[in-house]
C-alpha positions in Angstrom: 0.9 12.9 24.7 0.5 10.6 27.1 0.7 13.2 29.6 -1.9 15.4 28.3 -4.1 12.4 28.4 -3.5 11.9 32.2 -4.4 15.3 32.9 -7.4 15.0 30.6 -8.9 12.1 32.3 -8.3 13.8 35.7 -10.2 16.6 35.0 -12.7 15.1 33.4 -13.3 12.8 36.5 -12.7 15.9 38.8 -15.7 18.0 37.2 -17.8 14.7 37.2 -17.1 14.4 40.9 -17.5 18.0 41.6 -20.7 17.6 39.6 -22.0 14.8 41.9 -20.9 16.8 45.0 -23.2 19.5 44.1 -26.2 17.1 43.6 -25.9 15.4 46.9 -26.4 19.2 48.9 -30.3 18.6 48.0 -30.4 14.9 49.3 -31.1 13.4 52.5 -27.9 12.4 55.1 -27.9 8.7 54.5 -28.2 9.2 50.6 -25.7 11.8 50.5 -23.1 10.0 52.8 -23.2 7.2 50.7 -23.0 9.2 47.7 -19.9 11.0 48.9 -18.0 7.9 50.1 -18.6 6.8 46.8 -17.4 10.1 45.4 -14.4 9.9 47.6 -13.8 6.6 46.6 -13.7 7.3 42.6 -11.7 10.7 42.9 -8.9 8.5 45.0 -8.7 6.1 42.1 -8.4 8.9 39.6 -5.4 10.4 41.8 -4.1 6.8 41.9 -4.4 6.3 37.9 -3.1 10.0 37.2 0.1 8.7 39.1 0.5 5.5 38.1 -1.0 5.6 34.6 1.5 3.2 33.0 0.9 0.4 35.5 -3.4 0.9 35.8 -4.2 1.2 32.4 -7.1 -1.6 32.5 -7.9 0.1 35.9 -8.2 3.5 33.7 -10.5 2.0 31.7 -12.8 -0.1 33.7 -13.4 2.7 36.7 -15.6 4.8 35.2 -17.6 2.0 33.5 -18.2 0.9 37.4 -18.5 4.0 39.7 -20.4 6.3 37.0 -23.3 4.2 36.9 -23.2 3.5 40.2 -23.2 6.9 41.2 -25.8 7.3 38.9 -27.9 5.0 40.6 -26.9 6.6 44.3 -28.2 10.1 43.3 -31.8 9.2 42.4 -32.3 12.0 39.6 -32.6 11.6 36.2 -30.3 14.6 35.6 -27.2 12.7 36.9 -27.9 10.1 34.1 -26.2 12.6 31.8 -22.6 12.6 33.6 -21.8 9.3 31.7 -21.2 11.1 28.4 -18.1 13.1 29.2 -16.4 9.9 30.1 -18.2 8.2 27.2 -16.8 10.3 24.4 -13.5 10.7 26.5 -13.2 6.8 26.3 -14.4 6.7 22.6 -12.0 9.3 21.4 -9.3 6.9 22.3 -10.7 3.2 21.7 -13.9 2.5 19.5 -14.4 -0.8 21.4 -14.6 1.1 25.2 -16.8 3.7 23.3 -19.3 1.1 22.3 -19.6 -0.2 25.8 -19.8 3.1 27.5 -22.5 4.0 24.8 -24.3 0.8 25.7 -24.0 1.4 29.3 -25.6 4.8 28.8 -28.7 3.1 26.8 -28.9 0.8 29.8 -29.1 3.3 32.2 -31.5 5.5 29.6 -34.3 2.8 29.8 -33.9 1.7 33.7 -34.0 5.8 34.3 -37.0 6.7 32.3 -38.8 3.1 32.5 -42.2 3.7 31.3 -41.8 7.3 29.6 -41.2 6.3 26.1 -40.3 9.3 24.4 -37.4 10.4 27.4 -36.2 6.8 27.2 -35.5 6.6 23.6 -34.4 10.1 23.2 -32.4 9.7 25.9 -30.4 6.4 24.5 -29.9 8.4 21.2 -28.1 11.1 23.0 -25.9 8.2 24.5 -25.3 6.8 21.3 -24.7 10.0 19.3 -22.2 11.4 21.7 -19.9 8.4 21.8 -20.2 8.3 17.5 -19.5 11.6 17.4 -16.0 11.0 19.7 -15.1 8.2 17.1 -15.4 10.2 14.0 -11.7 11.0 14.3 -10.8 7.6 15.2 -12.6 6.3 12.3 -11.0 8.9 10.1 -7.3 8.3 11.7 -8.1 4.2 10.5 -9.1 4.8 7.3 -6.4 7.0 6.6 -4.0 4.7 7.9 -5.8 2.1 5.5 -5.6 4.2 2.7 -2.0 4.6 3.4 -0.8 1.1 3.6 -2.8 0.4 0.1 -1.0 3.2 -1.1 2.1 1.6 0.3 1.4 -1.7 -0.6 0.5 -0.8 -4.2 3.9 1.1 -4.7 6.0 -2.1 -3.5 3.7 -3.9 -5.9 4.8 -1.7 -8.9 8.5 -2.0 -7.7 8.2 -5.9 -7.5 6.8 -5.7 -10.8 9.3 -3.7 -12.3 12.2 -5.7 -10.1 10.4 -8.8 -11.9 10.1 -7.1 -15.6 14.1 -6.2 -15.4 15.3 -9.6 -14.2 13.1 -11.6 -16.7 14.6 -8.9 -19.5 18.1 -9.8 -18.2 17.2 -13.6 -18.0 16.4 -13.9 -21.7 19.3 -11.5 -23.0 21.8 -13.8 -20.7 20.2 -16.6 -22.2 20.3 -15.0 -26.0 23.5 -13.9 -25.6 24.7 -17.9 -24.5 23.0 -19.0 -27.7 24.6 -16.5 -29.9 28.1 -17.3 -28.8 27.2 -21.4 -29.0 25.8 -21.2 -32.1 28.8 -18.8 -33.2 31.3 -21.5 -32.2 29.3 -24.4 -33.5 28.3 -23.3 -36.9 30.8 -24.1 -39.8 29.7 -20.8 -42.2 27.7 -17.8 -42.3 24.2 -19.7 -43.8 24.2 -22.4 -40.8 24.7 -19.5 -38.1 22.3 -17.7 -39.6 19.4 -20.2 -40.3 19.7 -20.9 -36.6 19.4 -17.0 -35.7 16.5 -17.1 -38.0 14.8 -20.0 -36.2 15.9 -18.9 -32.7 14.0 -15.3 -33.0 11.8 -16.1 -35.3 12.9 -13.9 -38.2 11.1 -14.1 -41.6 14.2 -13.5 -43.9 17.5 -12.4 -43.4 19.6 -10.6 -46.1 23.2 -10.0 -46.1 23.8 -7.1 -48.9 27.5 -5.9 -49.5 27.5 -2.0 -49.5 30.4 0.7 -50.3 31.4 3.4 -48.1 28.7 3.0 -45.5 28.7 6.5 -43.7 26.9 5.7 -40.4 26.9 2.2 -38.9 24.0 3.1 -36.6 21.2 0.5 -36.5 18.1 1.6 -38.4 14.8 0.3 -37.5 11.4 0.5 -40.0 8.4 -0.6 -37.8 6.1 -0.1 -40.2 7.4 -2.8 -42.8 9.0 -4.6 -40.0 12.7 -4.4 -41.1 16.0 -4.1 -39.4 19.3 -3.3 -41.0 22.3 -3.7 -39.2 25.5 -2.0 -41.1 28.7 -4.2 -40.4 32.1 -3.2 -41.1 34.2 -6.5 -42.7 38.0 -6.9 -43.5 37.3 -6.3 -46.9 34.6 -3.7 -47.4 31.2 -3.4 -45.7 27.7 -5.2 -45.7 24.4 -4.5 -44.1 22.5 -7.3 -42.7 18.5 -6.9 -43.1 16.3 -8.8 -40.9 12.7 -8.9 -41.7 10.8 -9.6 -39.2 7.4 -12.3 -39.0 5.2 -8.9 -37.1 6.6 -5.3 -36.7 5.5 -5.7 -33.2 8.7 -7.6 -32.4 11.1 -4.6 -33.3 9.4 -3.4 -30.1 11.2 -6.0 -27.7 14.6 -4.5 -26.6 16.2 -7.9 -26.0 15.2 -9.2 -29.9 16.4 -6.1 -31.3 20.0 -6.1 -29.2 20.6 -10.1 -29.8 19.7 -9.3 -33.4 22.4 -6.5 -33.9 24.8 -8.9 -31.8 24.2 -11.6 -34.6 24.3 -9.5 -37.4 28.1 -7.9 -36.2 28.8 -11.3 -35.6 28.5 -12.0 -39.7 32.1 -10.5 -39.5 33.7 -13.8 -38.3 32.4 -15.7 -41.3 32.6 -13.2 -44.0 35.9 -11.1 -44.8 34.6 -9.7 -47.6 32.8 -9.9 -51.1 34.2 -10.1 -54.7 32.1 -7.7 -55.9 31.2 -4.7 -53.3 28.2 -3.2 -55.5 25.4 -3.2 -54.4 23.8 -5.9 -56.7 26.8 -7.9 -55.3 26.8 -11.4 -54.2 24.2 -10.9 -51.6 23.1 -13.6 -49.0 19.6 -14.2 -48.6 18.4 -16.8 -45.7 14.8 -17.5 -46.0 
């Protein structure tokens, strides 16, 4: 890409030099010699920049800004003013700052060349500005595209960060709940104190432990309309169903709370081996 840019710069400068060389045919000898000498220096610098592009990057930008206006003034013809347009477009397409600087130079040359002729002065100035602006459009589009891509990447990173934070927060709460259940199970003397502390911790309205016979499925059941959660448990002597009646049905949407209550329900088997009466109307336990 750099090689192609160097070739384009050299080609444009050669054409500008050729343009001034052709203009010099209609000039007087003294004026012609001065202009040709300036052109020779200008094109020599162009060749030097082409061969040493990396080391003369700053010279590459300043050279046209120095020599083009000088040759325009030396030529003494208003047509030479428009020779700054191709180099202005060339620099504006690569750097917005230098494009503005070359546009300002073109406007100043227009004001100087057509001083006293308001129509030509303003129309030429507008042409200088529009030439650089048209070359800046691709650069502006690329800048906007890069900014949009950066914002999109930032948004995706922020979304991923939120997901990671939510996962970390969920793991932290689950670990905290598991720690609570372990400590409560080891410190509680009976099922009543254990379930009472579970009720207070997870904001459960009521807890019912109901004996059942021949439970076919030990899958946890949730009734979000009524805010009920049923945890079937196999005991040493029979089965039971622990029913958690939530204060709000929305609590059942919390996965951490649901898993914690399921663990609490399973841990009831640590305190109860079975019921004397296994009927549905047997010795149920009610907390709350």
